[in-house]
N, C-alpha and C positions, 0 to 999 in steps of 0.2 A: 055714189050715194051711201053705200054701206060703209066705206072708209070714213066719210064725214060723220055718220052716226056713231061709229065706234070711237072716233076722236072726241066727240061731244060727251060720251059717257065714260071716258077713261079716267083712271086715277089721277089726282093732281100731280103726283111725281112723274107719271108718264107724260102728262101734258107739259110739264116743265122741261123734260128732255126734248120733246118735239119743238118747244119754243126755242131751245138752245140751237137746234138745227136751223130753224127759221132765222134766228139772229145771225148765225154764221153765214147763211146763204145771203142775207141782206148785206153783210159786210163785203163778201166777195163780189156781189153784184155791183156795189158802189165802186169798188176798185176797178172793175172792168169798165164801167161807164166813164170813170175818170180817165182811164187810158184811151178810150175811144174819143172822148172830147179833146184830149190833147192831140191825138192824131188828126182829127178833123180840123183843128185850128192851124196846123202847119201848112205853109205854102209850098215847101219843098220836102220831098220824102227823105226821112232820116231813119236810122236804125233804132233810135231811142224808144219810140212807142212800141215797136215790135219786141224789144227786149223787156220793156215793162209788162207787156202782155204775157211774155214767158214767165216773168216773176209772179204774175197773178195766178199761174197754174199751181204754185206751191200752196197758198191758202185754199185754193179750190180743191186740191187733193186732200188737204186736212179736213175740209168740210165734208167731203164725200166719205172719208174714213169715219167721221163722227156719225154721219147719217146711217151708215151700215151698222155701227155699234148700237145705235138707238133702235134700229129696226129689229136687231136680234133680241133685244130685251123687251120688246113690246109684247105684253101678254095677250093682246087681241089677235096676234098672228101665230100663236103657238098651237100646235095640234092638240085637240082635246077629244075625248070620247063623244061620239054622237054628231060631230060636225060633218063628217063625210056623208052621213045619211041625209043631211039637208043641202048637200052640194058644195060643202066647203072642205074639200080634200087638201092635200099638201100643195098641189099646183095652184088652186084658188087662193090659199092662204099666202103663198109666195107672191102672187099677183096683187093681193090686198096689201101686203107689206110694201111692195114697190109703189103702188098708188098712194098710200099714206105718206111715204117718203117724198114723192113728187109733190103732194099737196103742201107739205111743210116747206119744201124748198121754193115752190112757186110763190107762196105767201111772202117769204123773205125777199125774193127777187122783185115782187111788186112794190114792197115797202122801199127797197133800194131805189127803184125808179122814181117813186113819188118824192122821196127825200132829195134825190139828185136834181130833179127838175125844180123843186122848190128852192134849193140853195142856189141854183143857177138863175132864178128869177123867171123861169118859164111858167110857173104857177104862182099867181099873185093872189092877194087877199088874205094871206096868213102872216103871222108874225115872222120876223127875220127873213122874209122872202128876198132872195138875191144877195144873201149875206156873203156868199163865196163866189160871186159871179166872175170875178177876175181869175181866181184860182181854177175854176172849172170851165174856162174858155167859153163864157156865155156869148161872146160875139160871133162865134162860129156855129152854123147850124148843125144839129145832131142828127145823123142818119138814123131814121126810125127802124129800118130793117136790120141794120147792123146792131143797134142797141137791143132789139128783141132777140136777135140771134145769140148775142153774148149772154143775155139774161137767162136764156133757156139752157145754157151749159150745165149749170148746177142741178136743176131739176132732172134733166135727162141723165146726167152722170150719176146722180144719187139714186134714181129709180133703177137704172141699169145695174149699178153695183149691188144694190139691195137684192134685186131679183137673182143676180148671179151668186151672191153669198148664201142666200136662203133657199136656193133651188133644192128640191128633194133629190136625194141620192139613193140608189139601189144598193142593198147589202148583198155582197157575193156569198154563195154558200160556204159555210164554215167560219164566216167572220163574226165578230162580236156585235152585239146590238149597239146602236148608235145612241149617243146622249144628245137629246134635243133635236130640233128640226133643222139644224144647220149641218148635219152629217158628220160631226166629229165623234170619234169613239173615245171612250174613257181610257186614259192611260196609254194611248197610241204613241210611238217614237217619231216625233215629227222630224221630217227631213228638212233640207235646205240650209243646214249650218255651213257646209263647205262652200256652197254657192254664195251664201251671204257674206262669208269672210272674203271671198274673191271679189265680189262687187264692192265691198267696203274698201278694200285695198285699191281697186281700180279708181273709185271715186276720190280717194285721197291723192292718188297719183295725178289725176286730172286737175284737181285743185292746186297741187304743187306746180304743175306745168303752167297753169293760168295765173300763178302768183305774181309773176313779173308784170302782167297786164294790169292786175289790180293795183300794184304799187304805182304804175304809170298813171292810171286813172286818178288815184288819190293825189299824187303830186301835181297833176295838171288841173286839179279842181273839178274834174268831170264827175257827174252824178251817176254814171252808168258803168258798173263793173263789167268785165268781159263775160260773154255767155259761157265760157269754160267753167267759171265759178259755179254757175247755176247747174251745169251738167255734172260737175264733180260732186256737188252737194246732193243732187238727186240720186246719183249712183250710191253715194254713201248712205243716204236714208233708206233706199231700197235694200241695200245690203244688210243694214242693221235690223230692218223690219223682217227680212227673210231669216236672219240668224237668231232673232229674239226667241222664238219658240224652242229652238234647239238648245240655246243657252239656259233657259229656264228649266227645260227637261234635264239637262246635265246637272244643274244645281240640285234638282230633286234626287238624282242618283248619288251625288256626292254627300248630301245630307244623310242618306240612309247607309252610307258605307261604314265599315269597321265597327261591328257590334253595336248597332243603334239601339236606343231605348224606345219606349212607347211614343214619346213626344217627337223624337227624330223620325221615327217611322211614319207617324201621322203627317208631319210637316213635309217630308220628302215625297210621300204618295200624293199629297195635295198639290205640290209643285208640279209633279209629273202630269197629273190630271188636268191642271189649269194651264199647262204650257202653251197649248194652241190658242187659248182664249186671251191670256194676258201677255204672252211673249211678244206678239207683233206690236201691240200698243206700247209696250215697254221699249222695244227697239226704236219706234218712231219718236218717243219722248227723248230717248238717248240721242238720236240724230238731231232733233231740234235744239236740245240743250247744248250739244257740242257745237252746233252752228252759231248759237248766240255767244258762246265763250270765244269761238274763233273770230266772230265779228268784232269783239271788243279790241282785237289787235288793230283794227282799222279805225276805231272811233276816237282815237286820241286827239283831243282838242276839237272834237266835233267836226272833223274833216272827212269822216268816213263816207263811203258811197251810199246814196239814197235811191235805191231802185224804184221806189214808188213816189219819188219827189217828196212833197209835203205829207204824203200819206204813208210813209214808210213805217211809222209807229203803228198805224192801224193794221197793216199787213202782218207785222211781227206779232202784234197782240192776238190777231185772229189765229195764226198758226199755233202760238203757245196755248191759247185757251182751248182750241179744238183738240189738240193732242192731250192736254190734261183731262178734258172732259171725256175723251174717248177711253183713256186709261181707267178713270173712275167708273165709267159705264161698264167696261169689260170686267172690272173687279166685282161690280155688283152682279153681273151675269154669273160669274164663277161662284159667288156666294150663294145665289139662289140654286145653282146646280148642286151644291154640297149640302143643302138643307136636309134632304131626306137622309143622307148618310150621317150627318151630325145627330139627327133625331134618333136614328138607330143606335148610335154610340151612347147617347144619353140613356136610352132605354136599357142598355146593357150595364149601366152603372158607371160609365166613364165620368170621372170628375170634370166639372166645367173648367177647372184650372188647367187641365191638360189641353183642352181646345184653345184656351186663350194663349197658353205657352206656345202652341203650334203656330198660331197666327203671328205672334211676336217673332218666332224663329224664322218663319218664311219671310217676313218683312225685312229682318236684319240681313238675311242671306242675299236677298235681291238687291238691297242697298249696297251691300259689301261688294257685289259683282258689277252692277251697272254704274255705280258712281265712278269707280276708277276707269271703267271702259269709256264712259262719257268724257272724262278728263283726258284720257290718252288719245282718243279720236280728235278732240278739239286741239290738243297740242300739235298733233301731226298735221292737221289742216292749217293751223296758224303758223307753223314753222317757216314756210317759204315767204310769208308776209312780213316777217320780222328781220329779213336779211337786209 
């Protein structure tokens, strides 16, 4: 009940972010229901529906990533003076964030179920009911238990991920104070860069190994690429997400190297401080963009694999929109974290032009690093598909 009251009284921008989570959850739920309907309509078991269900995990993961980013920027779940006295300590606030995330995702899942049943023709009396009955296998009964189980994946995964990301962490003696309620310390050297590089290399190797199967599927007119492509892309995405904070932190160090001026010092320090916040979303965006570029190698003449069937475009749009929204939300979180520091600099007489030049420099540096990295990963992933 408290989560619903806080939602009703939230700022319009906060409500908009929660609606984005609900919309993404609705899209994933619709894809899952389409996969279930296709499986229920088959008379003989085939690996196609299972492979499509595995492909659905990609937009599901992107939606959960967005839900966690939105939960981190929710002002109603931030620790404030006096809340502990009324029983809203860090643990209760974490539970509140998880419940709020589950409410948004559940709303989207219920909308997906209603739209799916309406397009199948199971709910009549509304305009365009049954408009997609043939595509959604309306002739086969839909297992209710399986449908509800699939629809519960996004709320459960989103709430669990939000609780895990926002859980209170104890500070060891001698450590610096933490920034925010997510346990990150300002300016800490995030690890994971070597493991991220290793996972990315392993993912590209798996994609190269599965390249022959992709070419065979395309030549034979099959709509389902081998599962190795999904496994390879997943490893690549995990590697880039793990390496992203380290890359951003390294960019900050390079910007400050060799007799830096005030703008370079300010930009480099900001990159180091924001590495843990924007590095992972940047890595995920890099992985998605490289996957889209590599997929263009298979789309010549419209003969590329379509893992979601007729809904391939919806799945790709969901992943792209969720990753872009997650990056923007994380950037907004980083901006709010720097507000107090920027106010202090302005009080000390720092020109506003210095702050703007620092923002421009940070943006140019990140584009100069991640754009070639995206192109290189995409070329390496698409290389075996062009043989």
